[in-house]
N, C-alpha and C positions, 0 to 999 in steps of 0.2 A: 611467677606467683611468689609473693612474699610469705614466708612461713613465720608465724608469730606464736610464741609460747606465753600464755598468760598464767601467772602464778598469783592466785588470790583465793582466799577461803570464803569470800562472800559470793555465794552461788547466785544470788539475785543480780549482783553487779556483773558477773561473767555472762549471765543469760542476756542482760541488756546489751553487753558488748557484742555478743553473737548476733543480736537483732540488727545492729547498725554496722556490722562488719562489711567492708567493701567486698565485692565479688572476687577481686584479684588477690584477696588475702586468705591464706589457709591458717586457721586458728586452732591450736590445741590448748586445753586448760588443765591445770593441776590445782588441787585445792589444799594441799598440805606439803610441808617441807620434805618429807620422805619421798614423795612421788617426783619431786623436781629432779633429783639426781638420777633416779631410775630412767626418767624420760630423757635426760641429756645423754645417757649412755646409749640409747637407741638411735638418736639422731640429734643433729644440731640445728636449731632454728636460725633464721636470719636476725631475729631480734627477740628479746625477752621483755615482757611487761610485768613488773613486780610490784605487788602491794607491800607496804611496810608492816602493817599491823596484822599479824596472823597468830594462830594458836602456837604457843611456844613448844618447839622440839629441840632446836639448836641453841636457843637463848633461854634465859631465865624468865622472861616476860614477853607478852605479845607485842609490846611496843618495840622491842629489839629484834624480833624474829626476822623481819624483812632485811634488816642490816646484816644479820648473821648469814642469811641466804645470799645476799649480794656479795659479801666477803668471800664466801665459799665458791660462788660462781666465778668471780673475778680471779680467785686463786687458781682455779682449774681451767678456765677458758679465757684468760686475759687477752684482750685484743681480738678475739675471734667472734665473740657474741656481744653486741651492744645491749645494754640493759637500760630500759626506760622505767623510772619509778613512777607509779601512780599512787598517790597518797591523799588522805583527807587532812593531813597535817600541813599547816602553812608556817611551821616553825623554821626560821632561818638556820638554826643549828642543825636540824635534821637534814635540810637540803645540803648544807656544807659537808656533813658526814657522808651523805650519798655520793657527792662529787668526789670526796677524798677516797672513797672506796672504789671509784671507777664508773659510776653511773654516767651514761651518755646524756641523759636528760631527766629532769624531775618535773612532773606535772601534778596538778591538783585536781582531784576527782570532781570537785565543785565547778570546775570550768567547763565541764561537759564531756560526754562520751566520745564525740567525734574527734576530739583532740588526741585521743589515745592512738588511733591509727595514723593521724597526721604526724604525730611525733615519731612513731615507729618507722614510717616511711622516710622521714627526714634523716633519722640517724642511720638508716640503711643506704639510701641513695643520695642524700644531700650531705650537708655538713651540719655539725652541731650549731654553728653560728647561724645558719639559715633558720634552723628550728627555733633557736632562742629568740631571734628577731621576731618571728611570727608569733611565738608564745607571748612575748612581751606586748606585742600589738593587741593580741586578743585580750590579755588581762587588763591593759589600759582601757580598751574599748568597753569592757565590762564595768570598770569603775566609772567611766564617763556616763554610761547608761544609768547606773545607780544614782549618780548626781542629778542627771536630767530628770529622773523620775521622782526626785525628792528623797531618795533612800539615804543620802548622806549630804552633808553641807558642802557647798562649793568651797574649794580651798581658797585661803586668803591669798591675794596677790601682792 
């Protein structure tokens, strides 16, 4: 059984995650920064899923809180617990910072809830390269579907 710790202050999002959680996944949820470290002292999950935008406790603003948590986790658990970032941001700089701080994968919440557990499983049992290939395929497929439905113009050839 894969043990996943979800760190996200969005209760609605975490309730939706619980609803789609595969049966072979054990999922704990913490909704604030202070609870993260107390939880990690009790036990170590196989993977952490971390939201970036949370109420600030470690950082000066909500946009930086997840990065502060990521930095603290990587500082204390480097190499032992992979962290998957789940964010609403599609900013390339944010993704680069997450990677620099040690995130195993960065995914976008808009791409769907099912991908959270796919990504978690891939960083635990597969390789990051495997997960990135699948994630890129999903994102490309999503863009192709938008184009097909007329949501965006076809790219020029």
